[in-house]
Each structure stands twice: as C-alpha cells, then as structure tokens.
N, C-alpha and C positions, 0 to 999 in steps of 0.2 A: 160501494166499495171505496176504501181509503186510497186516495191518489197521493203517491210519494214523488216529490220532485227529484230529478236526477242528481242534483247537487247534494241532497241529503243521503241518497244511496251511496254516492262516492265517499262522503264523510264517514258513514257507518262502515263501509267496506274497508277503508284505510285503518279505522279504529280497531276493527275486528282483527285485521292482519297483525297489527302491532301487539294486541293482547295475546294472540296466538303465538307470536314470536317470543313474547315474554314467557309463556308456558313452555315453549320449546327450549329456551335457555335453562329452565328448571330441570326439564327432562335430560338435557345434555349433561348437566352437573351430576345427576344421579346415575346416568347410564353410560356416559362417555360417548354417546352418539352425537356427532357434530350437529349443532343447531342449524347450520346452513344446509345440510343434507335434508333435514326435515322441511326447511323453507322451500327448497327446490321441489320436493314432493308436493307441497301445498300449491306451488305454482303450476305444476303439471295437472293436478286435480282441478284447478280453475279453468283449464281448457274445456273440460266437460261441463262445468257449471255455467260457463259463459261462452257458448259456441260462437266462433268468428272473432274472438279477441286477438288471435294471432295474425289476422289479416291487416291489422293496423300497422302501417309502415313507420309511423312516428314513434312506435314502441321501441324499435331498435336504436334510434337516435337518442331517445331518453335513457335507454339502458346504458349507453356508452357514457353519457354525461354523469349519471348517478354513480356508475362504476368508478369513474375517475375521482369523483369527490369522495366516495367511500374509501377508495385506496389511500388517499391523502390522510384521512382521519384514522384509518386502521394502522398505517405506519407510524403516525404521530402517537397514537395510543400505546403502541409497542415501545416507542422511544421513551415515553413518559413513565414506562414501567421499569426501564433499565437503569440500575444503579451501578456506576463504574467503580471498580476496585482494582488495586494493583495486581491481585492474583487472577484477574479476569482477562489479562492481555492474551494469554495462551488460548483461552476459550474463543475470544473474538477473532484471533488469527485463524484458528481452525475452522470457525464458522464461515469466515471470508473465503478461505481456500476451498472449503467444501462446496459452497455455493457456486463459485467460479468454475472449478474443475468439473463438477458433476453436470452443471449447465452445458458446458462445451462438449463433454463426452457424450451426454445424452442426445444433444442436438445432432452430432455426427451419426450416432447409431440410428436414430429415428429417420434422419435424412436418407440413409442408405435403404432402409425398409420402404419408405415412401417412393423413392426412385425406382426400386425394383418392382413394386406392385402397381404403381400408377403410371410408370414409364414417363415420368416428368424429368426435367433437367435437374441437376444436383443443386443448383442455386435456388430454384423455386422450392425444392424438397427441403433444403436447409432452412429457408425462410419459414416454411410451415412447421418445421421441427422445433424452432426456438420457442414459440408459445406453448407447445406441448411439453417442453423441458423445464418450464418455470414453475417452481413451487408456489402455492397460493398462500401468502401470509394472511389473507382474509379468512381462510379456513384454519390455518395452523394456529395463529395467535389466540383466538378464543377457545381452542380445543385442548391446549397443552397445560392447562392450569393444574391438573392432577399429577404432573410429573415432578420429579425432584428438582430442586432449584437450578442445578447445573444443566440438566437435560432441558428444562424449560427455557432457560436463557440461551442455550445453544440453538434451539429450534427457532426462537424469536429472531436472533441475529441472522441465522442461516436463511430463513424464509424472507426476511427483509432484504438481505443482500441478493438473494435469488431474483426477487422482483426488480431490483435496481439494475443488476447485470443483464437480465432478460430484456428490459426496456432499452438499455444502452445498445446491446447487440442488435436488437430488432431495428432500431432507428438507423444504425450504421449500414445494415443490409439494404434498407429502403433507399439510402442515399449513396449506395455503392458506386453509382455512375460518376460521382464527384471525385472518386479516388483513382489514381493511376498506377499504384503499386502497393505491395503488401506493407512496405516500410511506411508509406504514407498513411495507410489505415491505422497501423500501430501507433504512429506519432499522433494522429488525430484523436484516437481513442484515449491515449495517455493524457494529452493536453486537455481534452474535454473533462476528464475526471479531476485533474488538478485544478482547472479553472472553477469547476463546480464546488470543489472542496473549499477553495479560497472564498468564493461567494457565500457558501453555506456557513463558514465560521464567522465571517464579518456580519452576515445577516443575523446569525444566532446571537452573537454578543450584543449587537445593537438592539435587537427586539427584546431580549431579556432585560436589558437596561431600560428600555422604553416602557415595559409593562408596569414597573413600579412608579412611573411618572404619570400614568393615566389616572385621573381622579374621578372619571365618570363611573357611575354604577353599571352602565351598560358598556362593557369593553371586551368581554371574553369572545363574543362572536365577531367583534371587530378584528381581533387577532387571527381568528380562523379565516376570516375573509381575506386578510392580508396574506396569510400562508397560501391560500388557494390562488390568489392573484400572482404571487411570486412563482408558484408551481406552473401556472399557465404561461407566464412570460418566459420562464426558463425553458419550458418545452418548445416554445416558438423558436428560441435560439439554439435548440438541440442540446440543451444542458440536461444533465441527469437530475431533474428537479426533486426526485424522491430523496436524494442525498441531503438536500437543503432542509427538507421536512424532518428527516431522521436526526441530523446534527442539531437543529433547533430544539427538538424534544429532549435530546440527551443533555445539552447545555442547561436547559431550564431545570431538569431533574437533578443535575449535578453541579449547581451553581457554586457550591463550596469548593469544588475541585477546579472549576474553570476561572473563578474570580479570586485569585490569590495575589499576594504581594501588593504591588501598586494598584492592581485592578480591584482589590477588595473594597476600596473606598467608593467605588462606582455604584455599589448596590447596598440596599438594606436587606440583609439576609432573612430577617424575620418577615418582612413584607413580601419578599419573593416566595417564601414557603407558603404563606397564606394565599397568594395569587395562584401558585401552583395547584393547590388543593381544589380551588374553584375551577381552574382551567381543565384539570384532569377529569373532573365530573362532567363538565360540559362536553369534552371530547369523547368520553366514554358513552354518554347518552346519544350524541350525534352519530357516532360510528355505528352504534346499535341500530339506530333508525335507518341509516343509509344502507347498511348491510342487509337489513330486513327487506327493504324495498327492492334492492338489486337482485337478491337471490330468488325472491318470489317472481319478479319479472323475468328472470332468466329461466326459471322453471316453466313459465308460460310459453317461452319460445322453443322449448325442447320438443322435437318431433319424435314421438315414440315409434312411428312407422319405420324410420331410418335405422332403428336398433334391430329390426328384424332381418336386415340384410346380412347374409352369411359372410361375404367378403369383408364387409365393414367389421364384423365381429373378429374375423381372423387377423386383419391388420391391427385392430385395437389390441388384441391379445398379445401379439408379437411386440408391439410398442410398450405395453405395460411390463412384459417380461424384461425387455431391454432396460427400462427405467429402473426397476428394482435391482437388476443384476449390476448395473453401473453404480448405483447408489451403494449397494452392499460392498463392492470392491473398494471404492474410494473412501467410504467411511471407515472400513477396517484399517486402511493405511493411515488415515488422518487421525483417527481416534485409537491409536495403537495401545494395546493392553486395557482398553476400556470397552465396556459392553456397548453394542450398537443397537440393542433392542430397547425400546420400540422405535428409535429414531429412523431406522432403515425403512420402516413401513409408514412413517409419517411424511408422506410426500404427495399430498393431494394437489390436483390441478383445479383451478377455479376462475376467480375474477380476472386476473392478469391474462390468462389463456384466452378468455372470451374477448377481452378488450383488444388484445393484439390481433386476433383473427379478424375482427371486424375492421381493423385498420389496414388490412392487406389491400393494395390498390387492384383494380380490375385487370390491368395488364400483367400482373404477377400472379394471378390466381391459377390454380391447377383445375382444369375443367372437370375432371372426373373425381375430384376429391369430395367425399360424402361427409357432411357435417356430423353424421352419426358417430364418426370416429372421435370427435371432440367430446360428444355426450358420453360415449362409452368410457373414455379415459377419465373424465371428471367424476362420473358416478362410481366406477370401480375403485379408483384410487381413494375416494372418500370412504367407501365401504371398508376397504382394507385397513385404512387408518383407524376406523371405528373399532374393528375387532382387535387391532393391536393395542389400542388405548384401554379397551375393556379388560383384555388379558393382563396388561401391565398394572392396571388398577387393582385387580384381584391378587396378583402376585405381590404387590406392595402392601395390600391389606394383610395377607398371610404373614409377610415379614414383620409387620407391625405387631401382629398378634403374638408371634414367637418372641419378639423383643419384650413385650409386656409380660409374657409368661416367664421369660428369663429374669426380668427385673423383680417379679414377684417371688420367684424361687430364691433369688439372691438376697432379697429382703428377709425372707423366712429363715434362711441360713444365718444371717447376721443376728436376728432375734434369738435364735436357738443358742448361738455362740455366746451372746451377751448374757443369756439366762444361765448358761453353764458356768461362766466366769463368776457370776453373782453367787451361785451355789458353792463354788470352790472357796470363795472368800468367806462364806459363812462357816464352812468346815474348818478353815484355818483359824478363824476367830474362836 
C-alpha cells in the first residue's frame, strides 16, 4: 500500500480547498450565492471527513490571526476599487451616517433582547451586541458586483465604515474603566478618530510617494507587509487602524485627485498607475486566499448541535428581526426617495463578528450565552442576502430585456419613418 507523508496530505488538502474556492467564486457570479457561505458549508463538512479536527485549540488562535490579515486586505481591496468623484460626496456621507446610526441603534436593540433573555447586565449585553451589529465587509464586498454602480459603491463604503465603527466602539467598551464621564468618552472617541485620520493621510501620501521610488522587482508584498505592520502598531495604541488602510487605498487609486498643485511634482502619474495595477492584482489574489482559509476554518469551528437549541433559535430570530427592522427604518430616512432594495437585506454578519467575539475577555463574558446565536445570525443573514441578490439580479435582467426591446422597437420606427420619407421624396420628384 502506498504510504503518503503527512506534509504531502496537507499540501494536497490546501490545494484542493483553493481550487474548490475558485469554483465557488464562479458559482457565486452565476447564482449570486455568496462564495463565503459555500466555504463555510465546506468547513462544516470537513468536521465529518476529519473527526477530531475541532479539538485542536491552536485552530482558534490561527483563525483570529488569519481573520485580521484577511480583513486588512479586504478593506484595502475595496479602497482600491473606489474612484472618488465630486458627485459622490452625498453617497459617502449617507454611507457614513448609515453605518454609524444603524450600528448604534442595532446594538441598543440587541442589548435589550440579550439582557431580557439571558438576565445579564446591560453593559455586558451591549458588549455582546456590538459584534452582532457589525456588517461584514468580507462578505458584502465580493457579493455586490452585480448591483448598479451607485448601490455597489454605497454598500462598499457602508460595510467598510461599519467594520471601522464596530471595532472603535468595541475597543472603547473594553477600555471603559479608563473613562470617568460620558464627555470624557466622547472626547476620547473624537480625538482617536481625528488622530487616526491625520496619521492615515500622512502615511498614505508618504507611502504612495515611496512606491514609485522602489526599484526592486520584489516590492508589492513589501508594501502589504508595511500596511499590516502599521495596522498592528496602530491597534496596540488603540488607533482605528482600518481607517489608515482605507485612506491609503483611496489615495493610491485617486492619485490625480490628491496630488494636485505643488504636490503634483512629487509623483510620476504614469509610474503610479502602473504600480497600482500590479498592486491591485496582488491584493485581490491575497485577499481571495486569506478569505478562503478563514471561512473554511470558521466552518470547521461551527457546532451544529448548538443550532438545535430552541431558546437559541428564538433569541436569534428576535435579533435578526430587530436588525432588519432598524436597517429598514434608517435606510428609508437616509436614502429618502430612493429604493432601499436590495440594500436593506444586504446586511450579513461574518468575519468581524467572529473576531470581536473571540476578543471578549473572560471577566466580561455572559455565562449562559450560547455561541449558536452567533452561528444562526451569520448563516441566516447570509442566506437572506443571497435571496435578495438573486431576486435583484433577475429584476435587473428583466429591466435590461425591456430596455433592449424598447431600443429595438425605437430603431424599427426610425427605419420605417426614414423609408416613408424616402418614398415621399420619390413621389415629389
């Protein structure tokens, strides 16, 4: 019998997972089913193929590290896709307000639900509510490509802002003992964001300028390494490091806009555009790889037994209803006179929710909180988003068919009219 060494089994396993993930991406484009949902299903199935895999404690630590690295690249990928225009200011402001207001309103609603059912303190309930209120940019960004340009960019901005605000709020709750009044909290929060923005702009300008100065052929992963280092250092000093990543990506993608006047002589625009193309491909490929590994590993950690608990299902159902109700109300207000479909249903929970839950210290944990609640909300919100995107795609396809039919009829009328004018000219002659 052929003996296969463990290292070759691992290499083959990783290779097969990446190939399957590529197939899932193709299926996602054709059906609008999020590829990350399929990856989670793959992870769950691995529990049965490899019994005992969930007993490995190092798996959870590795999951957090890969998740944070994946988050950096996913936000960077989104930023590199965003082209700033003057007419987008309103869109960005709406996305900013939507992410902030919906996060806070959802957190309060969920906190009251958890406090009532689990009989925990409001502070602990609110701490648990924040991760459940954060949209997952890791799921949203690769899933909204079929939407119109306006809706797509709104969802990218909103999900990125939601991640950033969720992390900021969560960190402040963990460090709440350092604050002695509400005004102190507000001042610290405001100063944190302002300092982070200043650091982000300075770092963004300096790094974009530095990219064109690098002559080595091996430099794109160097830039990614620097970004991850800055993210880690910023997080240690409680800065909102995702803002730094987001601003850098936007400056690189919009160098014509940011390097104007006296700053224009700092860069070679042609060189920057060439570097951008290479950097974008590397970021895209790297985020694909890390997203694949994270969601498969997360699927491996999902306990299906906890989903059979009736109370868990009831609490999860109430939380999901609260999430969509809050989202519908505030999107209607912020996107006044605009359709809120399918945006209202594009509100999945995922990577950030998992990362923040694993970051809750032991002394702040709710003893009778079942992790099945997290699983339910992640799975159900992803499925709801899937159906919303499928329906939206069909609706868009029907609209395009009608438009094509209208254009065809309009063209036929023009041809008939032209022929009649030609016949009239002959009669006159």
